[in-house]
C-alpha beads as a LAMMPS data file, in Angstrom:
LAMMPS data file: protein, C-alpha beads

373 atoms
372 bonds

1 atom types
1 bond types

-500.0 500.0 xlo xhi
-500.0 500.0 ylo yhi
-500.0 500.0 zlo zhi

Masses

1 110.0

Atoms # bond

1 1 1 0.346 0.104 0.185
2 1 1 1.505 3.124 -1.111
3 1 1 2.198 6.128 1.861
4 1 1 -0.629 8.436 0.212
5 1 1 -3.204 5.146 0.155
6 1 1 -2.161 4.696 3.790
7 1 1 -1.936 8.053 4.955
8 1 1 -6.449 8.748 3.112
9 1 1 -7.136 5.027 5.589
10 1 1 -5.493 6.649 9.208
11 1 1 -7.361 10.126 7.907
12 1 1 -10.683 8.464 7.287
13 1 1 -10.433 6.058 10.489
14 1 1 -9.495 8.702 12.472
15 1 1 -12.796 10.372 11.524
16 1 1 -15.329 7.549 12.597
17 1 1 -15.362 8.458 15.777
18 1 1 -15.699 11.685 15.124
19 1 1 -19.153 11.014 12.646
20 1 1 -20.459 8.655 15.582
21 1 1 -20.912 11.290 18.189
22 1 1 -22.834 13.215 16.062
23 1 1 -26.124 11.373 16.408
24 1 1 -29.346 10.810 18.485
25 1 1 -30.205 8.259 20.933
26 1 1 -33.356 5.463 20.288
27 1 1 -35.433 7.215 22.451
28 1 1 -38.600 5.184 21.858
29 1 1 -42.158 7.075 20.765
30 1 1 -42.811 7.096 25.255
31 1 1 -39.503 9.252 25.682
32 1 1 -40.285 11.562 22.931
33 1 1 -43.180 12.574 24.281
34 1 1 -41.989 13.221 27.869
35 1 1 -39.180 15.266 26.047
36 1 1 -41.301 17.330 24.503
37 1 1 -43.223 18.374 27.651
38 1 1 -40.737 20.508 28.375
39 1 1 -41.231 22.746 25.932
40 1 1 -41.904 24.752 24.680
41 1 1 -39.735 28.121 25.442
42 1 1 -40.449 30.536 26.125
43 1 1 -43.639 30.394 27.903
44 1 1 -46.300 33.086 26.949
45 1 1 -46.299 35.752 30.380
46 1 1 -48.776 34.525 33.075
47 1 1 -50.982 37.213 34.076
48 1 1 -51.433 38.256 37.960
49 1 1 -55.104 39.453 38.346
50 1 1 -54.069 40.819 41.800
51 1 1 -51.620 42.832 40.556
52 1 1 -53.256 45.498 38.602
53 1 1 -50.796 46.931 36.886
54 1 1 -47.899 43.606 36.441
55 1 1 -48.155 44.524 32.112
56 1 1 -48.153 48.187 31.691
57 1 1 -44.500 49.358 30.316
58 1 1 -44.418 52.379 33.127
59 1 1 -44.664 49.707 36.102
60 1 1 -42.046 47.857 34.373
61 1 1 -39.530 50.479 33.929
62 1 1 -40.851 51.790 37.785
63 1 1 -39.933 48.484 38.741
64 1 1 -36.860 48.315 36.988
65 1 1 -35.214 51.635 38.837
66 1 1 -36.569 50.544 41.698
67 1 1 -34.658 46.849 41.680
68 1 1 -31.712 48.648 41.421
69 1 1 -31.464 51.338 43.634
70 1 1 -30.105 51.596 46.739
71 1 1 -31.349 54.620 48.280
72 1 1 -34.175 52.765 48.794
73 1 1 -32.916 51.064 51.632
74 1 1 -31.991 52.102 55.793
75 1 1 -28.094 51.609 54.811
76 1 1 -28.278 53.214 51.432
77 1 1 -26.389 50.615 50.191
78 1 1 -28.648 47.525 49.748
79 1 1 -30.893 47.059 46.204
80 1 1 -33.196 44.392 45.450
81 1 1 -30.271 43.652 42.690
82 1 1 -27.449 43.538 45.469
83 1 1 -28.544 39.692 46.307
84 1 1 -30.815 38.990 43.269
85 1 1 -27.480 40.239 40.559
86 1 1 -28.045 39.733 36.696
87 1 1 -25.182 38.223 36.155
88 1 1 -25.847 35.645 38.304
89 1 1 -29.729 34.652 37.427
90 1 1 -31.183 36.786 40.101
91 1 1 -29.195 34.739 42.439
92 1 1 -26.095 36.052 44.429
93 1 1 -24.106 32.582 44.745
94 1 1 -24.155 32.525 48.102
95 1 1 -24.843 29.515 50.083
96 1 1 -27.252 31.657 52.090
97 1 1 -27.583 35.796 52.793
98 1 1 -29.640 37.244 55.251
99 1 1 -30.851 33.804 57.292
100 1 1 -30.439 30.337 56.761
101 1 1 -31.777 30.497 53.635
102 1 1 -30.144 30.613 49.927
103 1 1 -31.254 33.372 46.984
104 1 1 -33.354 31.899 44.674
105 1 1 -32.845 33.613 41.382
106 1 1 -35.452 35.219 39.052
107 1 1 -35.754 34.479 36.465
108 1 1 -39.468 32.929 35.452
109 1 1 -40.493 34.286 37.992
110 1 1 -43.682 35.621 36.642
111 1 1 -44.395 31.661 35.421
112 1 1 -44.436 30.519 39.924
113 1 1 -48.159 29.821 41.756
114 1 1 -45.619 30.266 45.352
115 1 1 -42.578 32.161 46.150
116 1 1 -39.607 31.631 48.910
117 1 1 -38.634 27.797 49.556
118 1 1 -41.820 27.880 52.232
119 1 1 -44.323 29.053 49.963
120 1 1 -44.156 31.816 52.161
121 1 1 -46.434 33.858 49.474
122 1 1 -49.427 33.299 46.526
123 1 1 -47.880 36.695 44.309
124 1 1 -44.874 37.909 43.357
125 1 1 -45.539 41.606 44.684
126 1 1 -45.817 39.955 47.772
127 1 1 -42.442 38.293 47.935
128 1 1 -41.489 41.912 46.937
129 1 1 -43.203 43.352 49.754
130 1 1 -41.662 41.329 52.325
131 1 1 -37.749 42.463 51.533
132 1 1 -38.306 45.560 50.716
133 1 1 -39.852 46.371 54.401
134 1 1 -37.690 43.081 56.472
135 1 1 -35.598 44.906 59.184
136 1 1 -33.035 42.489 58.175
137 1 1 -33.026 43.398 54.113
138 1 1 -33.734 46.174 52.479
139 1 1 -35.795 48.240 55.496
140 1 1 -37.837 50.426 54.425
141 1 1 -40.310 52.590 55.636
142 1 1 -43.307 54.555 54.178
143 1 1 -41.861 56.968 55.677
144 1 1 -38.905 56.345 53.805
145 1 1 -40.420 55.377 50.543
146 1 1 -42.056 58.328 50.321
147 1 1 -38.640 60.875 51.294
148 1 1 -37.400 58.901 48.608
149 1 1 -39.585 59.661 45.716
150 1 1 -40.373 63.111 46.669
151 1 1 -36.032 63.013 46.521
152 1 1 -36.101 61.145 43.054
153 1 1 -38.585 63.548 40.369
154 1 1 -38.401 60.238 37.676
155 1 1 -39.206 57.883 40.105
156 1 1 -42.108 60.510 41.685
157 1 1 -43.459 61.077 37.859
158 1 1 -43.602 56.989 37.488
159 1 1 -45.341 56.705 40.387
160 1 1 -47.776 59.375 40.547
161 1 1 -48.264 58.203 36.155
162 1 1 -49.443 55.104 37.892
163 1 1 -51.039 55.218 40.803
164 1 1 -52.076 59.063 41.919
165 1 1 -50.148 60.979 44.780
166 1 1 -48.365 58.605 47.232
167 1 1 -48.455 59.025 51.167
168 1 1 -46.826 57.755 53.769
169 1 1 -48.694 54.859 54.300
170 1 1 -48.876 50.996 54.392
171 1 1 -50.221 51.268 50.302
172 1 1 -47.712 53.287 49.268
173 1 1 -45.155 49.825 49.778
174 1 1 -47.947 47.452 48.428
175 1 1 -47.693 49.818 45.696
176 1 1 -44.424 49.864 44.876
177 1 1 -43.606 46.342 45.743
178 1 1 -46.106 45.392 42.525
179 1 1 -44.326 48.266 40.070
180 1 1 -41.440 45.429 41.168
181 1 1 -42.858 42.252 40.759
182 1 1 -44.292 44.004 37.016
183 1 1 -40.792 43.671 36.420
184 1 1 -39.691 41.255 37.722
185 1 1 -41.986 39.045 35.547
186 1 1 -39.879 40.041 32.589
187 1 1 -37.089 37.878 33.219
188 1 1 -37.167 35.990 30.649
189 1 1 -35.252 32.460 30.978
190 1 1 -33.339 32.241 27.415
191 1 1 -33.794 29.602 25.924
192 1 1 -30.748 26.688 25.720
193 1 1 -29.468 23.926 23.967
194 1 1 -31.449 21.615 25.300
195 1 1 -34.307 23.336 23.813
196 1 1 -32.507 23.188 20.588
197 1 1 -32.967 19.734 20.900
198 1 1 -36.420 19.536 22.115
199 1 1 -37.614 21.756 18.990
200 1 1 -35.205 20.016 16.456
201 1 1 -36.914 16.517 17.895
202 1 1 -40.586 17.554 17.789
203 1 1 -39.546 18.742 14.244
204 1 1 -38.614 15.649 12.334
205 1 1 -35.119 16.721 12.150
206 1 1 -32.518 14.986 13.026
207 1 1 -29.698 16.469 11.295
208 1 1 -30.185 19.686 14.008
209 1 1 -30.951 17.535 16.950
210 1 1 -27.831 15.771 16.413
211 1 1 -25.762 18.432 17.439
212 1 1 -27.237 17.839 20.987
213 1 1 -24.004 15.971 22.821
214 1 1 -24.037 12.589 23.336
215 1 1 -23.435 12.856 27.565
216 1 1 -26.818 15.011 27.389
217 1 1 -29.228 13.112 26.062
218 1 1 -28.104 9.817 27.610
219 1 1 -28.810 12.141 31.132
220 1 1 -32.212 13.044 29.244
221 1 1 -33.126 9.676 29.079
222 1 1 -31.991 8.874 32.659
223 1 1 -33.336 12.308 33.820
224 1 1 -37.202 11.302 32.296
225 1 1 -36.157 7.391 32.892
226 1 1 -34.907 5.830 35.304
227 1 1 -34.273 8.495 37.781
228 1 1 -37.327 10.017 37.833
229 1 1 -36.210 12.910 38.326
230 1 1 -39.275 15.013 35.901
231 1 1 -41.844 14.165 38.029
232 1 1 -41.010 16.769 40.325
233 1 1 -39.145 18.871 37.553
234 1 1 -41.502 18.741 35.383
235 1 1 -42.928 20.862 32.198
236 1 1 -41.164 24.180 30.905
237 1 1 -40.053 25.000 33.655
238 1 1 -38.598 22.085 35.035
239 1 1 -40.689 21.892 38.051
240 1 1 -44.468 21.391 38.571
241 1 1 -43.829 24.065 41.352
242 1 1 -44.794 22.214 44.332
243 1 1 -42.356 21.202 47.411
244 1 1 -40.765 18.584 48.711
245 1 1 -38.603 16.043 51.051
246 1 1 -35.595 15.470 48.979
247 1 1 -33.518 14.606 52.136
248 1 1 -31.686 18.273 52.564
249 1 1 -31.886 18.402 56.077
250 1 1 -33.374 21.319 57.687
251 1 1 -31.707 22.413 60.615
252 1 1 -30.937 26.081 60.758
253 1 1 -28.943 28.103 63.154
254 1 1 -31.946 28.833 64.173
255 1 1 -33.266 25.629 64.992
256 1 1 -35.396 24.146 62.154
257 1 1 -36.568 25.401 59.239
258 1 1 -39.966 24.076 58.754
259 1 1 -40.358 24.293 55.449
260 1 1 -43.036 24.363 53.717
261 1 1 -45.020 23.360 57.427
262 1 1 -44.159 27.326 58.604
263 1 1 -44.915 28.789 55.131
264 1 1 -48.823 27.611 54.481
265 1 1 -49.612 29.879 58.592
266 1 1 -47.418 32.141 57.116
267 1 1 -48.852 32.222 53.693
268 1 1 -52.530 31.951 55.271
269 1 1 -52.551 34.433 58.109
270 1 1 -50.233 36.984 55.907
271 1 1 -52.217 40.564 55.019
272 1 1 -50.978 41.016 51.142
273 1 1 -51.753 37.516 50.522
274 1 1 -54.465 37.235 47.915
275 1 1 -57.334 36.831 50.655
276 1 1 -56.452 40.343 51.891
277 1 1 -57.214 43.770 51.521
278 1 1 -54.122 44.727 48.564
279 1 1 -55.128 42.704 45.726
280 1 1 -56.806 43.458 42.756
281 1 1 -58.286 40.630 42.226
282 1 1 -60.057 39.933 44.695
283 1 1 -61.705 36.918 47.414
284 1 1 -63.355 34.810 44.322
285 1 1 -60.278 34.186 42.128
286 1 1 -58.887 30.677 41.578
287 1 1 -56.109 31.733 42.880
288 1 1 -57.605 33.262 45.580
289 1 1 -59.755 30.266 46.158
290 1 1 -56.192 28.394 45.920
291 1 1 -54.632 30.250 49.230
292 1 1 -57.607 29.830 51.658
293 1 1 -58.346 26.787 50.785
294 1 1 -54.584 24.782 51.012
295 1 1 -54.163 22.473 53.570
296 1 1 -51.463 22.211 56.366
297 1 1 -50.762 18.757 56.744
298 1 1 -48.210 16.770 59.087
299 1 1 -46.038 15.950 55.532
300 1 1 -45.286 19.480 54.824
301 1 1 -42.278 19.164 57.647
302 1 1 -39.163 19.959 55.842
303 1 1 -40.363 20.101 52.532
304 1 1 -39.078 22.690 50.147
305 1 1 -40.129 24.124 46.461
306 1 1 -39.127 22.702 43.607
307 1 1 -37.272 25.153 41.509
308 1 1 -37.237 25.140 38.186
309 1 1 -33.736 23.500 36.744
310 1 1 -33.289 26.331 33.919
311 1 1 -29.852 28.749 34.359
312 1 1 -29.349 26.152 37.339
313 1 1 -25.285 26.369 35.897
314 1 1 -25.044 30.082 37.081
315 1 1 -27.015 30.202 40.520
316 1 1 -24.232 27.459 42.640
317 1 1 -24.380 26.769 45.644
318 1 1 -28.225 24.397 45.163
319 1 1 -30.887 23.670 47.551
320 1 1 -33.235 25.804 50.084
321 1 1 -29.788 26.103 52.343
322 1 1 -27.084 26.451 49.855
323 1 1 -25.142 22.915 51.072
324 1 1 -24.260 21.607 47.814
325 1 1 -21.723 23.582 46.181
326 1 1 -22.210 22.088 42.676
327 1 1 -24.088 20.381 40.019
328 1 1 -22.027 16.838 39.890
329 1 1 -23.190 17.401 43.851
330 1 1 -26.349 17.392 44.027
331 1 1 -26.162 14.743 41.051
332 1 1 -24.401 12.487 43.654
333 1 1 -26.955 13.642 46.977
334 1 1 -29.805 11.793 44.082
335 1 1 -27.138 9.043 43.711
336 1 1 -26.929 8.512 47.114
337 1 1 -29.653 9.172 48.731
338 1 1 -31.056 8.177 52.322
339 1 1 -34.192 6.926 51.740
340 1 1 -34.868 7.018 55.743
341 1 1 -34.335 10.269 55.581
342 1 1 -37.588 11.041 53.777
343 1 1 -41.110 11.183 54.923
344 1 1 -43.547 8.729 53.562
345 1 1 -44.645 9.576 50.447
346 1 1 -41.655 10.066 49.200
347 1 1 -39.627 7.432 49.602
348 1 1 -42.435 5.938 46.745
349 1 1 -40.909 8.856 44.594
350 1 1 -37.448 8.262 45.697
351 1 1 -34.831 6.460 46.022
352 1 1 -31.365 6.553 45.546
353 1 1 -30.362 6.809 41.739
354 1 1 -26.886 4.330 42.566
355 1 1 -24.467 6.116 39.245
356 1 1 -21.251 4.871 38.079
357 1 1 -19.732 7.639 36.968
358 1 1 -20.471 7.146 33.675
359 1 1 -24.015 8.337 34.305
360 1 1 -23.687 10.721 37.669
361 1 1 -21.239 12.754 33.998
362 1 1 -24.038 12.397 31.905
363 1 1 -26.903 13.800 34.304
364 1 1 -24.551 16.803 35.130
365 1 1 -23.836 16.916 31.261
366 1 1 -27.645 17.208 30.463
367 1 1 -28.221 19.950 33.776
368 1 1 -25.766 21.759 32.926
369 1 1 -27.286 22.294 28.880
370 1 1 -30.620 23.897 30.964
371 1 1 -28.865 27.282 30.781
372 1 1 -27.504 29.158 28.172
373 1 1 -23.972 29.075 26.792

Bonds

1 1 1 2
2 1 2 3
3 1 3 4
4 1 4 5
5 1 5 6
6 1 6 7
7 1 7 8
8 1 8 9
9 1 9 10
10 1 10 11
11 1 11 12
12 1 12 13
13 1 13 14
14 1 14 15
15 1 15 16
16 1 16 17
17 1 17 18
18 1 18 19
19 1 19 20
20 1 20 21
21 1 21 22
22 1 22 23
23 1 23 24
24 1 24 25
25 1 25 26
26 1 26 27
27 1 27 28
28 1 28 29
29 1 29 30
30 1 30 31
31 1 31 32
32 1 32 33
33 1 33 34
34 1 34 35
35 1 35 36
36 1 36 37
37 1 37 38
38 1 38 39
39 1 39 40
40 1 40 41
41 1 41 42
42 1 42 43
43 1 43 44
44 1 44 45
45 1 45 46
46 1 46 47
47 1 47 48
48 1 48 49
49 1 49 50
50 1 50 51
51 1 51 52
52 1 52 53
53 1 53 54
54 1 54 55
55 1 55 56
56 1 56 57
57 1 57 58
58 1 58 59
59 1 59 60
60 1 60 61
61 1 61 62
62 1 62 63
63 1 63 64
64 1 64 65
65 1 65 66
66 1 66 67
67 1 67 68
68 1 68 69
69 1 69 70
70 1 70 71
71 1 71 72
72 1 72 73
73 1 73 74
74 1 74 75
75 1 75 76
76 1 76 77
77 1 77 78
78 1 78 79
79 1 79 80
80 1 80 81
81 1 81 82
82 1 82 83
83 1 83 84
84 1 84 85
85 1 85 86
86 1 86 87
87 1 87 88
88 1 88 89
89 1 89 90
90 1 90 91
91 1 91 92
92 1 92 93
93 1 93 94
94 1 94 95
95 1 95 96
96 1 96 97
97 1 97 98
98 1 98 99
99 1 99 100
100 1 100 101
101 1 101 102
102 1 102 103
103 1 103 104
104 1 104 105
105 1 105 106
106 1 106 107
107 1 107 108
108 1 108 109
109 1 109 110
110 1 110 111
111 1 111 112
112 1 112 113
113 1 113 114
114 1 114 115
115 1 115 116
116 1 116 117
117 1 117 118
118 1 118 119
119 1 119 120
120 1 120 121
121 1 121 122
122 1 122 123
123 1 123 124
124 1 124 125
125 1 125 126
126 1 126 127
127 1 127 128
128 1 128 129
129 1 129 130
130 1 130 131
131 1 131 132
132 1 132 133
133 1 133 134
134 1 134 135
135 1 135 136
136 1 136 137
137 1 137 138
138 1 138 139
139 1 139 140
140 1 140 141
141 1 141 142
142 1 142 143
143 1 143 144
144 1 144 145
145 1 145 146
146 1 146 147
147 1 147 148
148 1 148 149
149 1 149 150
150 1 150 151
151 1 151 152
152 1 152 153
153 1 153 154
154 1 154 155
155 1 155 156
156 1 156 157
157 1 157 158
158 1 158 159
159 1 159 160
160 1 160 161
161 1 161 162
162 1 162 163
163 1 163 164
164 1 164 165
165 1 165 166
166 1 166 167
167 1 167 168
168 1 168 169
169 1 169 170
170 1 170 171
171 1 171 172
172 1 172 173
173 1 173 174
174 1 174 175
175 1 175 176
176 1 176 177
177 1 177 178
178 1 178 179
179 1 179 180
180 1 180 181
181 1 181 182
182 1 182 183
183 1 183 184
184 1 184 185
185 1 185 186
186 1 186 187
187 1 187 188
188 1 188 189
189 1 189 190
190 1 190 191
191 1 191 192
192 1 192 193
193 1 193 194
194 1 194 195
195 1 195 196
196 1 196 197
197 1 197 198
198 1 198 199
199 1 199 200
200 1 200 201
201 1 201 202
202 1 202 203
203 1 203 204
204 1 204 205
205 1 205 206
206 1 206 207
207 1 207 208
208 1 208 209
209 1 209 210
210 1 210 211
211 1 211 212
212 1 212 213
213 1 213 214
214 1 214 215
215 1 215 216
216 1 216 217
217 1 217 218
218 1 218 219
219 1 219 220
220 1 220 221
221 1 221 222
222 1 222 223
223 1 223 224
224 1 224 225
225 1 225 226
226 1 226 227
227 1 227 228
228 1 228 229
229 1 229 230
230 1 230 231
231 1 231 232
232 1 232 233
233 1 233 234
234 1 234 235
235 1 235 236
236 1 236 237
237 1 237 238
238 1 238 239
239 1 239 240
240 1 240 241
241 1 241 242
242 1 242 243
243 1 243 244
244 1 244 245
245 1 245 246
246 1 246 247
247 1 247 248
248 1 248 249
249 1 249 250
250 1 250 251
251 1 251 252
252 1 252 253
253 1 253 254
254 1 254 255
255 1 255 256
256 1 256 257
257 1 257 258
258 1 258 259
259 1 259 260
260 1 260 261
261 1 261 262
262 1 262 263
263 1 263 264
264 1 264 265
265 1 265 266
266 1 266 267
267 1 267 268
268 1 268 269
269 1 269 270
270 1 270 271
271 1 271 272
272 1 272 273
273 1 273 274
274 1 274 275
275 1 275 276
276 1 276 277
277 1 277 278
278 1 278 279
279 1 279 280
280 1 280 281
281 1 281 282
282 1 282 283
283 1 283 284
284 1 284 285
285 1 285 286
286 1 286 287
287 1 287 288
288 1 288 289
289 1 289 290
290 1 290 291
291 1 291 292
292 1 292 293
293 1 293 294
294 1 294 295
295 1 295 296
296 1 296 297
297 1 297 298
298 1 298 299
299 1 299 300
300 1 300 301
301 1 301 302
302 1 302 303
303 1 303 304
304 1 304 305
305 1 305 306
306 1 306 307
307 1 307 308
308 1 308 309
309 1 309 310
310 1 310 311
311 1 311 312
312 1 312 313
313 1 313 314
314 1 314 315
315 1 315 316
316 1 316 317
317 1 317 318
318 1 318 319
319 1 319 320
320 1 320 321
321 1 321 322
322 1 322 323
323 1 323 324
324 1 324 325
325 1 325 326
326 1 326 327
327 1 327 328
328 1 328 329
329 1 329 330
330 1 330 331
331 1 331 332
332 1 332 333
333 1 333 334
334 1 334 335
335 1 335 336
336 1 336 337
337 1 337 338
338 1 338 339
339 1 339 340
340 1 340 341
341 1 341 342
342 1 342 343
343 1 343 344
344 1 344 345
345 1 345 346
346 1 346 347
347 1 347 348
348 1 348 349
349 1 349 350
350 1 350 351
351 1 351 352
352 1 352 353
353 1 353 354
354 1 354 355
355 1 355 356
356 1 356 357
357 1 357 358
358 1 358 359
359 1 359 360
360 1 360 361
361 1 361 362
362 1 362 363
363 1 363 364
364 1 364 365
365 1 365 366
366 1 366 367
367 1 367 368
368 1 368 369
369 1 369 370
370 1 370 371
371 1 371 372
372 1 372 373
């Protein structure tokens, strides 16, 4: 064989592994259907009847200005963006912030039903009002909020156009929280490699689907199948919006974080819930009815909100207490899950995955593909 022919065969053999990578796994019809349920993305905006200004551009503009304004805080050094940083998918990169809980990202918050790790709030504006007034966070009062508006003509003009002349009372804080919610409802996760793959499958475009790495495809198969991850991390948001005990300790420096158990009590007793005087929807609104009838059961103790997984790569560390530093640590948690620690009903869903190194790497590769490059 000539030297030129040997070189040609060597080049061909080297090219074979590369060609093999560009392929789509033989997903069954059922697997494809499960994959398609995680899209399309993005979702249409979710209206909130309890906030009459949420869809108004003027409210979004006011809320954006307020979100980055350190002048709202008692110290003059803190804004909403201090803990909810845009570069970190509106989280802060810390295990815990001002308290014993991890700071959740705000992307796609406009699609949520409950807010806070324990579901302490039933609207985005109520979830914005709490840190606005909390002494250990923004720490504002109606008087300081009014002073800030009066000292900032642009804010005052925007507020007055939406709500009328401001007064130093509870209404002022609620109005500003609703403007903050209007801005946050516009924060939508970008499309991801997974979305491109999912849509390619939907239209039967094998060439486009084959651009999605095989490791991510294998991890996806595990996610929707044997791992049963999609039972809770369901739909386009990769969350069912509910609460679960996943075996993460709920002990804190102060004692115990009761999670959803305490969250239900908080939302039911809150003056700023959907049943209260500040809701624009009224008590017969479907979501207000849901708040009225939410039941607190023993299983809720130690349950925490199932977070969405979009932009996951940018929101470390993870879990309600920030105890897992990386995606690999999260995968390992589920791989070695302690079933005896779970509530009885949780055992029927969760079980240790006992992943080998390759499967663990595949699942991590899939989870990373839920973040934009």
